[in-house]
N, CA, C, O and the ligand as a Tripos MOL2 file, in Angstrom:
@<TRIPOS>MOLECULE
protein
  229   227    58     0     0
PROTEIN
NO_CHARGES

@<TRIPOS>ATOM
      1 N           0.8340   -1.1940    0.0000 N.3       1 MET1
      2 CA          0.0000    0.0000    0.0000 C.3       1 MET1
      3 C           0.8720    1.2480    0.0000 C.2       1 MET1
      4 O           1.6360    1.4870    0.9350 O.2       1 MET1
      5 N           0.7520    2.0080   -1.0180 N.am      2 SER2
      6 CA          1.5950    3.1910   -1.0910 C.3       2 SER2
      7 C           0.7640    4.3910   -1.5040 C.2       2 SER2
      8 O           0.2270    4.4310   -2.6110 O.2       2 SER2
      9 N           0.6610    5.3420   -0.6410 N.am      3 ASP3
     10 CA         -0.1040    6.5410   -0.9860 C.3       3 ASP3
     11 C           0.8000    7.7650   -0.9970 C.2       3 ASP3
     12 O           0.3420    8.8950   -0.8260 O.2       3 ASP3
     13 N           2.0500    7.5280   -1.1940 N.am      4 GLU4
     14 CA          2.9900    8.6400   -1.2180 C.3       4 GLU4
     15 C           2.9660    9.2830   -2.5990 C.2       4 GLU4
     16 O           3.6920    8.8750   -3.5060 O.2       4 GLU4
     17 N           2.1400   10.2690   -2.7350 N.am      5 THR5
     18 CA          2.0270   10.9160   -4.0350 C.3       5 THR5
     19 C           2.8200   12.2120   -4.0760 C.2       5 THR5
     20 O           2.8690   12.8790   -5.1100 O.2       5 THR5
     21 N           3.4190   12.5590   -3.0030 N.am      6 GLY6
     22 CA          4.1790   13.8070   -2.9930 C.3       6 GLY6
     23 C           4.7650   14.0430   -1.6260 C.2       6 GLY6
     24 O           4.6660   13.1980   -0.7370 O.2       6 GLY6
     25 N           5.3740   15.1950   -1.4630 N.am      7 ALA7
     26 CA          6.0170   15.5090   -0.1960 C.3       7 ALA7
     27 C           5.1480   16.4360    0.6450 C.2       7 ALA7
     28 O           5.5990   17.0010    1.6420 O.2       7 ALA7
     29 N           3.9120   16.5810    0.2310 N.am      8 ILE8
     30 CA          3.0390   17.5030    0.9420 C.3       8 ILE8
     31 C           2.4500   16.8340    2.1870 C.2       8 ILE8
     32 O           1.7970   15.7930    2.1110 O.2       8 ILE8
     33 N           2.6970   17.4430    3.2900 N.am      9 LYS9
     34 CA          2.1350   16.9220    4.5310 C.3       9 LYS9
     35 C           0.7820   17.5780    4.7840 C.2       9 LYS9
     36 O           0.5380   18.7150    4.3820 O.2       9 LYS9
     37 N          -0.0490   16.8690    5.4280 N.am     10 LYS10
     38 CA         -1.3740   17.4310    5.6740 C.3      10 LYS10
     39 C          -1.3620   18.3820    6.8670 C.2      10 LYS10
     40 O          -1.2400   19.5960    6.7070 O.2      10 LYS10
     41 N          -1.4860   17.8370    8.0160 N.am     11 THR11
     42 CA         -1.5140   18.7070    9.1980 C.3      11 THR11
     43 C          -0.5200   18.1990   10.2210 C.2      11 THR11
     44 O          -0.8170   18.0600   11.4080 O.2      11 THR11
     45 N           0.6220   17.9390    9.7370 N.am     12 GLU12
     46 CA          1.6380   17.4240   10.6410 C.3      12 GLU12
     47 C           2.3000   18.5830   11.3700 C.2      12 GLU12
     48 O           2.9090   19.4540   10.7470 O.2      12 GLU12
     49 N           2.1800   18.5880   12.6520 N.am     13 SER13
     50 CA          2.7670   19.6810   13.4140 C.3      13 SER13
     51 C           4.2210   19.3760   13.7190 C.2      13 SER13
     52 O           4.5850   18.2420   14.0290 O.2      13 SER13
     53 N           5.0180   20.3760   13.6290 N.am     14 GLY14
     54 CA          6.4370   20.1740   13.8790 C.3      14 GLY14
     55 C           7.1640   21.4860   13.8080 C.2      14 GLY14
     56 O           6.6330   22.4690   13.2920 O.2      14 GLY14
     57 N           8.3640   21.5140   14.3160 N.am     15 PRO15
     58 CA          9.1270   22.7630   14.3390 C.3      15 PRO15
     59 C           9.6730   23.1240   12.9660 C.2      15 PRO15
     60 O           9.9990   24.2810   12.7010 O.2      15 PRO15
     61 N           9.7670   22.1390   12.1060 N.am     16 PHE16
     62 CA         10.3700   22.4200   10.8110 C.3      16 PHE16
     63 C           9.2920   22.6060    9.7570 C.2      16 PHE16
     64 O           8.9670   21.7020    8.9880 O.2      16 PHE16
     65 N           8.7540   23.8180    9.7550 N.am     17 VAL17
     66 CA          7.7330   24.1140    8.7580 C.3      17 VAL17
     67 C           8.2690   25.1390    7.7860 C.2      17 VAL17
     68 O           8.5210   26.2850    8.1560 O.2      17 VAL17
     69 N           8.4340   24.7440    6.5930 N.am     18 HIS18
     70 CA          8.8980   25.6930    5.5850 C.3      18 HIS18
     71 C           8.1940   25.3830    4.2790 C.2      18 HIS18
     72 O           8.2450   24.2630    3.7720 O.2      18 HIS18
     73 N           7.5430   26.3880    3.7540 N.am     19 LEU19
     74 CA          6.8380   26.2040    2.4900 C.3      19 LEU19
     75 C           7.7290   26.6020    1.3310 C.2      19 LEU19
     76 O           8.7920   27.1990    1.5000 O.2      19 LEU19
     77 N           7.2610   26.2510    0.1610 N.am     20 CYS20
     78 CA          8.0050   26.5840   -1.0510 C.3      20 CYS20
     79 C           8.1820   28.1010   -1.1400 C.2      20 CYS20
     80 O           7.2670   28.8640   -0.8280 O.2      20 CYS20
     81 N           9.3530   28.5190   -1.5620 N.am     21 GLU21
     82 CA          9.6300   29.9530   -1.6360 C.3      21 GLU21
     83 C           9.2240   30.5470   -2.9660 C.2      21 GLU21
     84 O           9.3600   31.7520   -3.1780 O.2      21 GLU21
     85 N           8.7390   29.7370   -3.8410 N.am     22 GLU22
     86 CA          8.2600   30.2640   -5.1190 C.3      22 GLU22
     87 C           7.0500   31.1340   -4.8370 C.2      22 GLU22
     88 O           6.0980   30.6730   -4.2070 O.2      22 GLU22
     89 N           7.0640   32.4020   -5.2970 N.am     23 PRO23
     90 CA          5.9350   33.3010   -5.0300 C.3      23 PRO23
     91 C           4.6220   32.7050   -5.5130 C.2      23 PRO23
     92 O           4.4970   32.2910   -6.6660 O.2      23 PRO23
     93 N           3.6560   32.6690   -4.6230 N.am     24 GLY24
     94 CA          2.3430   32.1680   -4.9980 C.3      24 GLY24
     95 C           2.1750   30.6870   -4.7620 C.2      24 GLY24
     96 O           1.0650   30.1610   -4.8450 O.2      24 GLY24
     97 N           3.2500   30.0230   -4.4720 N.am     25 CYS25
     98 CA          3.1620   28.5840   -4.2630 C.3      25 CYS25
     99 C           3.0710   28.3050   -2.7690 C.2      25 CYS25
    100 O           3.8690   28.8100   -1.9790 O.2      25 CYS25
    101 N           2.1070   27.5100   -2.4060 N.am     26 LYS26
    102 CA          1.9320   27.2010   -0.9950 C.3      26 LYS26
    103 C           2.1750   25.7360   -0.7130 C.2      26 LYS26
    104 O           1.6980   25.1850    0.2790 O.2      26 LYS26
    105 N           2.8990   25.1420   -1.5710 N.am     27 ALA27
    106 CA          3.1900   23.7260   -1.3890 C.3      27 ALA27
    107 C           4.2770   23.5520   -0.3280 C.2      27 ALA27
    108 O           4.9870   24.4880    0.0370 O.2      27 ALA27
    109 N           4.3690   22.3550    0.1300 N.am     28 TRP28
    110 CA          5.3800   22.0610    1.1390 C.3      28 TRP28
    111 C           6.7570   22.1080    0.5110 C.2      28 TRP28
    112 O           7.0140   21.4640   -0.5060 O.2      28 TRP28
    113 N           7.6500   22.8850    1.1350 N.am     29 GLY29
    114 CA          8.9970   22.9750    0.6080 C.3      29 GLY29
    115 C           9.8580   21.8760    1.1720 C.2      29 GLY29
    116 O          10.5830   22.0720    2.1480 O.2      29 GLY29
    117 N           9.7780   20.7630    0.5760 N.am     30 GLY30
    118 CA         10.4960   19.6060    1.1040 C.3      30 GLY30
    119 C          11.9410   19.5490    0.6510 C.2      30 GLY30
    120 O          12.7110   18.7010    1.1030 O.2      30 GLY30
    121 N          12.3050   20.4530   -0.2380 N.am     31 PHE31
    122 CA         13.6590   20.4270   -0.7600 C.3      31 PHE31
    123 C          14.3990   21.6810   -0.3330 C.2      31 PHE31
    124 O          14.0460   22.7860   -0.7420 O.2      31 PHE31
    125 N          15.4090   21.5150    0.4770 N.am     32 GLY32
    126 CA         16.1730   22.6520    0.9530 C.3      32 GLY32
    127 C          17.4850   22.7640    0.2130 C.2      32 GLY32
    128 O          18.1610   21.7680   -0.0450 O.2      32 GLY32
    129 N          17.8350   23.9900   -0.1260 N.am     33 PHE33
    130 CA         19.0770   24.2020   -0.8390 C.3      33 PHE33
    131 C          19.8650   25.3140   -0.1610 C.2      33 PHE33
    132 O          19.4070   26.4530   -0.0650 O.2      33 PHE33
    133 N          21.0180   24.9740    0.2890 N.am     34 ALA34
    134 CA         21.8540   25.9790    0.9200 C.3      34 ALA34
    135 C          22.9480   26.3810   -0.0450 C.2      34 ALA34
    136 O          23.6650   25.5420   -0.5900 O.2      34 ALA34
    137 N          23.0590   27.6700   -0.2410 N.am     35 ASN35
    138 CA         24.0660   28.1640   -1.1720 C.3      35 ASN35
    139 C          25.1510   28.8690   -0.3780 C.2      35 ASN35
    140 O          24.9910   30.0210    0.0270 O.2      35 ASN35
    141 N          26.2200   28.1940   -0.1650 N.am     36 GLY36
    142 CA         27.2970   28.7810    0.5990 C.3      36 GLY36
    143 C          26.8670   29.0040    2.0370 C.2      36 GLY36
    144 O          26.3290   28.1030    2.6800 O.2      36 GLY36
    145 N          27.1060   30.1990    2.5340 N.am     37 SER37
    146 CA         26.7640   30.5040    3.9200 C.3      37 SER37
    147 C          25.3900   31.1360    4.0240 C.2      37 SER37
    148 O          24.9480   31.4880    5.1180 O.2      37 SER37
    149 N          24.7190   31.2830    2.9100 N.am     38 ALA38
    150 CA         23.3820   31.8890    2.9260 C.3      38 ALA38
    151 C          22.3940   30.9320    3.5620 C.2      38 ALA38
    152 O          22.6270   29.7260    3.6400 O.2      38 ALA38
    153 N          21.2980   31.4910    4.0080 N.am     39 ALA39
    154 CA         20.2500   30.6620    4.5940 C.3      39 ALA39
    155 C          19.6850   29.7580    3.5110 C.2      39 ALA39
    156 O          19.5590   30.1610    2.3550 O.2      39 ALA39
    157 N          19.3530   28.5560    3.8870 N.am     40 PRO40
    158 CA         18.8310   27.6310    2.8800 C.3      40 PRO40
    159 C          17.4880   28.0580    2.3390 C.2      40 PRO40
    160 O          16.6600   28.6280    3.0490 O.2      40 PRO40
    161 N          17.2930   27.7800    1.1010 N.am     41 ASN41
    162 CA         16.0130   28.0840    0.4620 C.3      41 ASN41
    163 C          15.2460   26.7770    0.3000 C.2      41 ASN41
    164 O          15.8140   25.7220    0.0210 O.2      41 ASN41
    165 N          13.9480   26.8880    0.4850 N.am     42 TRP42
    166 CA         13.1290   25.6880    0.4190 C.3      42 TRP42
    167 C          12.1770   25.7540   -0.7520 C.2      42 TRP42
    168 O          11.5390   26.7750   -1.0090 O.2      42 TRP42
    169 N          12.1000   24.6650   -1.4390 N.am     43 TYR43
    170 CA         11.2010   24.6060   -2.5940 C.3      43 TYR43
    171 C          10.4680   23.2730   -2.6070 C.2      43 TYR43
    172 O          10.9290   22.2670   -2.0680 O.2      43 TYR43
    173 N           9.3100   23.3130   -3.2460 N.am     44 CYS44
    174 CA          8.5550   22.0830   -3.3820 C.3      44 CYS44
    175 C           9.1360   21.2760   -4.5360 C.2      44 CYS44
    176 O          10.0820   21.6960   -5.2030 O.2      44 CYS44
    177 N           8.5530   20.1270   -4.7460 N.am     45 PHE45
    178 CA          9.0730   19.2470   -5.7860 C.3      45 PHE45
    179 C           8.9850   19.9060   -7.1560 C.2      45 PHE45
    180 O           9.8760   19.7550   -7.9910 O.2      45 PHE45
    181 N           7.8890   20.6430   -7.3730 N.am     46 ALA46
    182 CA          7.6720   21.2450   -8.6890 C.3      46 ALA46
    183 C           8.6200   22.3940   -8.9560 C.2      46 ALA46
    184 O           8.9770   22.6560  -10.1040 O.2      46 ALA46
    185 N           9.0310   23.0820   -7.8980 N.am     47 HIS47
    186 CA          9.8410   24.2780   -8.0870 C.3      47 HIS47
    187 C          11.2800   24.0990   -7.6430 C.2      47 HIS47
    188 O          12.0670   25.0460   -7.6460 O.2      47 HIS47
    189 N          11.6020   22.9230   -7.2780 N.am     48 ARG48
    190 CA         12.9660   22.7210   -6.8010 C.3      48 ARG48
    191 C          13.9560   23.0630   -7.9070 C.2      48 ARG48
    192 O          13.7450   22.7780   -9.0850 O.2      48 ARG48
    193 N          15.0160   23.6710   -7.4810 N.am     49 ILE49
    194 CA         16.0080   24.1180   -8.4460 C.3      49 ILE49
    195 C          16.9760   22.9850   -8.7360 C.2      49 ILE49
    196 O          17.0120   21.9740   -8.0350 O.2      49 ILE49
    197 N          17.7170   23.1710   -9.7340 N.am     50 GLU50
    198 CA         18.6910   22.1470  -10.0920 C.3      50 GLU50
    199 C          19.8230   22.1640   -9.0650 C.2      50 GLU50
    200 O          20.4000   23.2120   -8.7750 O.2      50 GLU50
    201 N          20.1190   21.0250   -8.5400 N.am     51 TRP51
    202 CA         21.1550   20.9600   -7.5250 C.3      51 TRP51
    203 C          21.9900   19.7230   -7.6980 C.2      51 TRP51
    204 O          21.4420   18.6350   -7.8750 O.2      51 TRP51
    205 N          23.2860   19.8490   -7.6530 N.am     52 PRO52
    206 CA         24.0130   21.1080   -7.4820 C.3      52 PRO52
    207 C          23.8740   21.9870   -8.7140 C.2      52 PRO52
    208 O          23.6410   21.5020   -9.8220 O.2      52 PRO52
    209 N          24.0230   23.2970   -8.4970 N.am     53 PRO53
    210 CA         23.8470   24.2360   -9.6190 C.3      53 PRO53
    211 C          24.7930   23.9090  -10.7560 C.2      53 PRO53
    212 O          25.9680   23.6020  -10.5520 O.2      53 PRO53
    213 N          24.2570   23.9830  -11.9330 N.am     54 ALA54
    214 CA         25.1030   23.7150  -13.0950 C.3      54 ALA54
    215 C          26.1320   24.8240  -13.2440 C.2      54 ALA54
    216 O          25.8280   26.0030  -13.0650 O.2      54 ALA54
    217 N          27.3190   24.4360  -13.5650 N.am     55 LYS55
    218 CA         28.3690   25.4320  -13.7220 C.3      55 LYS55
    219 C          28.1220   26.2360  -14.9930 C.2      55 LYS55
    220 O          27.8730   25.6920  -16.0690 O.2      55 LYS55
    221 N          28.2000   27.5260  -14.8250 N.am     56 ARG56
    222 CA         28.0060   28.3880  -15.9810 C.3      56 ARG56
    223 C          29.3500   28.6680  -16.6100 C.2      56 ARG56
    224 O          30.2800   29.1280  -15.9470 O.2      56 ARG56
    225 N          29.4390   28.3960  -17.8540 N.am     57 SER57
    226 CA         30.7160   28.6170  -18.5170 C.3      57 SER57
    227 C          30.5720   29.6250  -19.6540 C.2      57 SER57
    228 O          31.5520   29.9380  -20.3300 O.2      57 SER57
    229 ZN          6.5040   25.4140   -5.2650 Zn       58 ZN58
@<TRIPOS>BOND
     1     1     2 1
     2     2     3 1
     3     3     4 2
     4     3     5 am
     5     5     6 1
     6     6     7 1
     7     7     8 2
     8     7     9 am
     9     9    10 1
    10    10    11 1
    11    11    12 2
    12    11    13 am
    13    13    14 1
    14    14    15 1
    15    15    16 2
    16    15    17 am
    17    17    18 1
    18    18    19 1
    19    19    20 2
    20    19    21 am
    21    21    22 1
    22    22    23 1
    23    23    24 2
    24    23    25 am
    25    25    26 1
    26    26    27 1
    27    27    28 2
    28    27    29 am
    29    29    30 1
    30    30    31 1
    31    31    32 2
    32    31    33 am
    33    33    34 1
    34    34    35 1
    35    35    36 2
    36    35    37 am
    37    37    38 1
    38    38    39 1
    39    39    40 2
    40    39    41 am
    41    41    42 1
    42    42    43 1
    43    43    44 2
    44    43    45 am
    45    45    46 1
    46    46    47 1
    47    47    48 2
    48    47    49 am
    49    49    50 1
    50    50    51 1
    51    51    52 2
    52    51    53 am
    53    53    54 1
    54    54    55 1
    55    55    56 2
    56    55    57 am
    57    57    58 1
    58    58    59 1
    59    59    60 2
    60    59    61 am
    61    61    62 1
    62    62    63 1
    63    63    64 2
    64    63    65 am
    65    65    66 1
    66    66    67 1
    67    67    68 2
    68    67    69 am
    69    69    70 1
    70    70    71 1
    71    71    72 2
    72    71    73 am
    73    73    74 1
    74    74    75 1
    75    75    76 2
    76    75    77 am
    77    77    78 1
    78    78    79 1
    79    79    80 2
    80    79    81 am
    81    81    82 1
    82    82    83 1
    83    83    84 2
    84    83    85 am
    85    85    86 1
    86    86    87 1
    87    87    88 2
    88    87    89 am
    89    89    90 1
    90    90    91 1
    91    91    92 2
    92    91    93 am
    93    93    94 1
    94    94    95 1
    95    95    96 2
    96    95    97 am
    97    97    98 1
    98    98    99 1
    99    99   100 2
   100    99   101 am
   101   101   102 1
   102   102   103 1
   103   103   104 2
   104   103   105 am
   105   105   106 1
   106   106   107 1
   107   107   108 2
   108   107   109 am
   109   109   110 1
   110   110   111 1
   111   111   112 2
   112   111   113 am
   113   113   114 1
   114   114   115 1
   115   115   116 2
   116   115   117 am
   117   117   118 1
   118   118   119 1
   119   119   120 2
   120   119   121 am
   121   121   122 1
   122   122   123 1
   123   123   124 2
   124   123   125 am
   125   125   126 1
   126   126   127 1
   127   127   128 2
   128   127   129 am
   129   129   130 1
   130   130   131 1
   131   131   132 2
   132   131   133 am
   133   133   134 1
   134   134   135 1
   135   135   136 2
   136   135   137 am
   137   137   138 1
   138   138   139 1
   139   139   140 2
   140   139   141 am
   141   141   142 1
   142   142   143 1
   143   143   144 2
   144   143   145 am
   145   145   146 1
   146   146   147 1
   147   147   148 2
   148   147   149 am
   149   149   150 1
   150   150   151 1
   151   151   152 2
   152   151   153 am
   153   153   154 1
   154   154   155 1
   155   155   156 2
   156   155   157 am
   157   157   158 1
   158   158   159 1
   159   159   160 2
   160   159   161 am
   161   161   162 1
   162   162   163 1
   163   163   164 2
   164   163   165 am
   165   165   166 1
   166   166   167 1
   167   167   168 2
   168   167   169 am
   169   169   170 1
   170   170   171 1
   171   171   172 2
   172   171   173 am
   173   173   174 1
   174   174   175 1
   175   175   176 2
   176   175   177 am
   177   177   178 1
   178   178   179 1
   179   179   180 2
   180   179   181 am
   181   181   182 1
   182   182   183 1
   183   183   184 2
   184   183   185 am
   185   185   186 1
   186   186   187 1
   187   187   188 2
   188   187   189 am
   189   189   190 1
   190   190   191 1
   191   191   192 2
   192   191   193 am
   193   193   194 1
   194   194   195 1
   195   195   196 2
   196   195   197 am
   197   197   198 1
   198   198   199 1
   199   199   200 2
   200   199   201 am
   201   201   202 1
   202   202   203 1
   203   203   204 2
   204   203   205 am
   205   205   206 1
   206   206   207 1
   207   207   208 2
   208   207   209 am
   209   209   210 1
   210   210   211 1
   211   211   212 2
   212   211   213 am
   213   213   214 1
   214   214   215 1
   215   215   216 2
   216   215   217 am
   217   217   218 1
   218   218   219 1
   219   219   220 2
   220   219   221 am
   221   221   222 1
   222   222   223 1
   223   223   224 2
   224   223   225 am
   225   225   226 1
   226   226   227 1
   227   227   228 2
@<TRIPOS>SUBSTRUCTURE
     1 MET1         2 RESIDUE 1 A MET
     2 SER2         6 RESIDUE 1 A SER
     3 ASP3        10 RESIDUE 1 A ASP
     4 GLU4        14 RESIDUE 1 A GLU
     5 THR5        18 RESIDUE 1 A THR
     6 GLY6        22 RESIDUE 1 A GLY
     7 ALA7        26 RESIDUE 1 A ALA
     8 ILE8        30 RESIDUE 1 A ILE
     9 LYS9        34 RESIDUE 1 A LYS
    10 LYS10       38 RESIDUE 1 A LYS
    11 THR11       42 RESIDUE 1 A THR
    12 GLU12       46 RESIDUE 1 A GLU
    13 SER13       50 RESIDUE 1 A SER
    14 GLY14       54 RESIDUE 1 A GLY
    15 PRO15       58 RESIDUE 1 A PRO
    16 PHE16       62 RESIDUE 1 A PHE
    17 VAL17       66 RESIDUE 1 A VAL
    18 HIS18       70 RESIDUE 1 A HIS
    19 LEU19       74 RESIDUE 1 A LEU
    20 CYS20       78 RESIDUE 1 A CYS
    21 GLU21       82 RESIDUE 1 A GLU
    22 GLU22       86 RESIDUE 1 A GLU
    23 PRO23       90 RESIDUE 1 A PRO
    24 GLY24       94 RESIDUE 1 A GLY
    25 CYS25       98 RESIDUE 1 A CYS
    26 LYS26      102 RESIDUE 1 A LYS
    27 ALA27      106 RESIDUE 1 A ALA
    28 TRP28      110 RESIDUE 1 A TRP
    29 GLY29      114 RESIDUE 1 A GLY
    30 GLY30      118 RESIDUE 1 A GLY
    31 PHE31      122 RESIDUE 1 A PHE
    32 GLY32      126 RESIDUE 1 A GLY
    33 PHE33      130 RESIDUE 1 A PHE
    34 ALA34      134 RESIDUE 1 A ALA
    35 ASN35      138 RESIDUE 1 A ASN
    36 GLY36      142 RESIDUE 1 A GLY
    37 SER37      146 RESIDUE 1 A SER
    38 ALA38      150 RESIDUE 1 A ALA
    39 ALA39      154 RESIDUE 1 A ALA
    40 PRO40      158 RESIDUE 1 A PRO
    41 ASN41      162 RESIDUE 1 A ASN
    42 TRP42      166 RESIDUE 1 A TRP
    43 TYR43      170 RESIDUE 1 A TYR
    44 CYS44      174 RESIDUE 1 A CYS
    45 PHE45      178 RESIDUE 1 A PHE
    46 ALA46      182 RESIDUE 1 A ALA
    47 HIS47      186 RESIDUE 1 A HIS
    48 ARG48      190 RESIDUE 1 A ARG
    49 ILE49      194 RESIDUE 1 A ILE
    50 GLU50      198 RESIDUE 1 A GLU
    51 TRP51      202 RESIDUE 1 A TRP
    52 PRO52      206 RESIDUE 1 A PRO
    53 PRO53      210 RESIDUE 1 A PRO
    54 ALA54      214 RESIDUE 1 A ALA
    55 LYS55      218 RESIDUE 1 A LYS
    56 ARG56      222 RESIDUE 1 A ARG
    57 SER57      226 RESIDUE 1 A SER
    58 ZN58       229 GROUP 0 **** ****
């Protein structure tokens, strides 16, 4: 039995609540990305960025 259709939690209470940082998106930000010493950014599955970042040449 598998009902894991995504990383969205329903009403799970916990200290680690972070939603997707994409403007307008209220999905659960299950993917955290820390860039250097900056605070990590959280994104949902749909908006998660490419990681590790592709090198720009
Ligand atoms: Zn999102």
